[in-house]
PATINU-296662 format. One line per field, with one value per residue (C-alpha): z, x, y; residue in one letter. Coordinates in Angstrom, 3 decimals. Each point is the difference from the previous one (the first is absolute). Layout:
% PATINU-296662
Z = (Z;...)
X = (X;...)
Y = (Y;...)
residu = (A;...)
END
This chain:
% PATINU-296662
Z = (82.665;-0.476;1.838;2.620;-1.738;2.628;3.694;1.357;3.695;2.376;1.047;-3.549;-0.226;3.416;-0.985;-3.506;1.333;2.470;2.919;-2.181;-0.953;3.680;0.747;-2.317;2.143;3.203;-1.368;-1.971;2.650;-0.086;3.267;-1.661;-2.848;2.509;1.863;-3.253;-0.834;3.416;-0.437;-3.489;1.034;2.415;-2.474;-3.102;1.747;0.434;-3.735;-3.153;-2.426;-1.780;-3.311;-0.216;2.422;0.037;2.836;0.267;1.472;0.154;0.616;-0.795;-0.026;3.311;0.020;-3.604;0.791;2.785;-2.241;-2.771;2.393;1.132;-3.529;-2.477;-3.058;1.172;-2.462;1.932;-0.777;2.168;-0.279;1.716;0.091;1.054;-3.035;1.970;1.722;-3.262;-1.668;2.781;0.028;-3.775;0.425;1.659;-1.951;-1.331;1.080;-2.259;1.467;-0.955;1.301;0.592;2.730;0.938;-0.326;-3.735;-0.607;-2.729;-1.671;-1.686;1.973;2.895;2.664;2.318;2.929;0.422;3.188;1.900;2.893;1.989;-2.844;0.702;3.259;-2.052;-2.509;0.267;1.599;-2.665;-2.647;1.713;-2.010;-3.171;1.337;1.144;-3.507;-1.534;2.297;-0.679;-3.736;-0.495;2.269;-1.409;3.408;3.016;1.579;2.890;2.202;2.383;1.862;3.432;1.335;2.054;0.371;-0.706;-2.287;1.663;-1.063;1.432;-0.260;-2.212;0.671;0.713;-2.936;0.269;-2.496;-1.096;2.039;0.691;1.797;-0.585;-0.819;-3.636;-0.426;1.428;-2.363;-3.124;1.037;0.558;-3.440;-1.640;1.894;-2.059;1.728;2.674;2.847;-0.004;2.819;1.811;2.220;1.898;-0.133;3.315;0.216;2.807;-1.808;0.922;-3.589;-2.488;1.675;-2.078;0.605;1.611;-3.281;-0.482;-3.129;-1.490;-2.807;-2.015;-2.876;-2.803)
X = (75.877;3.696;1.410;2.712;3.357;2.210;0.798;3.185;-0.686;-1.624;-2.407;-1.361;-0.581;-1.673;-2.596;-0.596;-0.844;-2.318;0.685;-0.955;-3.229;-0.820;0.686;-2.886;-2.496;1.227;-0.155;-3.180;-2.565;-2.319;1.558;3.413;-1.519;-1.688;3.282;1.749;-2.580;0.541;3.778;-0.054;-2.391;2.681;2.850;-1.436;-1.100;3.685;0.713;-1.551;-2.415;1.311;-1.150;2.229;1.708;2.254;-0.093;2.861;-1.430;-3.771;-1.028;-3.755;-0.199;-1.547;2.057;-0.932;-3.673;0.212;1.778;-2.530;-2.774;1.794;1.091;-2.742;2.106;3.291;1.807;1.798;2.767;1.227;3.085;-0.771;2.194;-2.709;-2.037;-3.165;0.021;0.808;-3.008;-2.315;1.480;-0.421;-3.787;-0.151;-1.245;2.692;2.803;2.719;2.059;3.440;0.680;3.701;2.590;0.483;3.744;-0.540;-2.559;0.933;-2.320;0.107;-3.081;0.163;-2.669;-1.134;0.374;2.160;-0.391;0.517;-2.041;1.373;2.319;3.465;0.034;-0.032;2.703;3.497;1.930;2.709;-2.624;-1.510;2.100;-1.501;-3.529;0.780;1.238;-3.194;-2.104;1.941;0.305;-3.744;-1.192;-0.996;-0.582;-0.800;1.547;-1.759;1.350;-2.341;2.096;1.113;2.529;3.143;2.844;2.571;-0.317;-1.321;-1.447;-3.231;-1.180;-3.086;-2.578;2.755;2.175;3.446;1.349;-3.448;-0.702;2.304;-0.572;2.072;-0.241;-1.045;-1.040;3.263;1.946;-1.805;0.325;3.730;0.238;-1.958;0.641;-2.590;-2.789;-1.751;-1.975;-3.517;-1.569;0.004;-2.345;-0.668;-2.981;-0.494;-1.440;-2.337;-1.335;-3.668;-1.154;2.607;2.318;2.921;3.292;2.135;1.465;1.569;-0.448;2.314;-1.128;2.808;-0.014;2.519)
Y = (97.350;-0.529;-2.993;-0.389;-0.435;-1.588;0.047;1.573;-0.586;-2.480;2.739;0.253;-3.757;0.073;2.600;-1.295;-3.461;-1.704;2.335;2.951;-1.764;-0.559;3.655;0.937;-1.903;1.666;3.517;0.568;0.960;3.003;1.116;0.329;1.998;2.339;0.389;0.855;2.673;1.569;-0.110;1.461;2.776;1.203;-0.380;1.648;3.187;0.857;-0.013;1.395;-1.610;-3.095;-1.426;-3.079;-2.352;-3.040;-2.517;-2.452;-3.187;0.694;-3.624;-0.077;3.779;1.100;3.200;0.694;-0.594;2.570;2.509;-0.601;1.002;3.153;0.986;-1.043;0.883;-1.477;-2.290;-2.740;-2.488;-2.859;-2.199;-3.316;-3.116;-2.465;-1.109;-0.790;3.383;1.798;-1.622;1.197;3.488;0.324;-0.329;3.412;2.974;2.356;-2.345;-1.414;-2.824;-1.255;-3.539;0.485;0.383;3.639;-0.656;-0.520;2.742;2.459;2.474;3.387;1.020;2.424;0.395;2.774;-2.404;-3.101;-2.007;-3.231;-1.349;-2.937;-0.982;1.423;-1.953;-3.211;1.001;-1.446;2.899;-0.279;0.822;3.051;2.513;-1.476;0.509;3.539;0.750;-1.417;2.180;3.168;-0.529;-0.471;2.808;3.387;1.549;-2.177;-3.095;-1.726;-2.761;-1.886;-2.562;-1.187;2.490;-0.541;2.514;-2.720;-3.049;-3.134;-3.345;-1.441;-3.600;0.036;-2.710;-2.520;1.095;1.581;2.486;1.160;3.159;2.937;3.292;3.128;3.713;-0.438;3.641;1.267;-2.217;1.159;3.653;-0.502;-1.603;2.838;3.263;1.902;-1.946;2.054;-1.558;1.486;-1.985;-3.309;-1.942;-3.197;-2.350;-1.795;-3.512;1.168;3.055;0.462;0.470;-1.243;-2.530;-1.253;-1.754;2.719;1.210;3.419;2.099;2.616;2.324;1.612;2.467;0.449)
residu = (M;T;Q;V;K;S;F;K;T;D;Q;E;K;F;W;A;G;E;F;G;D;E;Y;I;E;R;N;K;S;K;E;I;L;A;S;N;I;G;K;W;S;N;I;V;R;R;G;G;T;I;F;S;C;L;E;L;G;P;N;I;G;L;N;L;R;A;L;G;I;L;F;P;H;L;Q;M;T;G;V;E;I;N;A;K;A;A;K;E;C;A;K;L;E;R;V;K;V;V;N;E;S;I;L;D;Y;Q;S;D;E;M;F;D;L;V;F;T;S;G;V;L;I;H;I;N;P;D;E;L;P;T;V;Y;D;V;M;Y;R;H;S;K;K;Y;I;L;I;I;E;Y;Y;N;P;T;P;M;E;V;N;Y;R;G;N;D;G;K;L;F;K;R;D;F;A;G;E;I;M;D;R;Y;P;D;L;K;L;I;D;Y;G;F;Q;Y;H;R;D;N;H;F;P;A;D;D;S;T;W;F;L;M;E;K)
END
């Protein structure tokens, strides 16, 4: 695995350090994996077959595990800033992990699907255009955003920390930035869902 080069923002330091390590312990249950499989089953039926994907910020890889089950031949890459999480994610079959900030990620590779899940909400808003560019540049066909939605930008205190969680219309912003992106479908995963409860995130699937 390549290593993190440097930190441009407080948010990067936050997730690369102790808080990021603690996040691993809170988010590695079988229930979360089951919820992810249910979520992805709904998402992927709206698009075509994929053979490669890039996740920006996979943590220990619960989304990639779910995708690996649904697509047995899928080749997966993750860009993860937290070294402990990257090490765990790299143990997964058919997964290559780059231990690096997504703000620094550069590659000649392109992927059928590029996505984030609960990551853009933790990016410094000033750096979002950089992340949008990374997503667009590395996507052959599909871009997926799974984040907390709000029609206007707002900040939310995150476990007692300010400046670490932001809601906004991420999908709308990336479609405005790249007008050739077409919205295929979107959905919501409710925390009181009878079968696959999650954390009230909204997903947007776009096609180039």
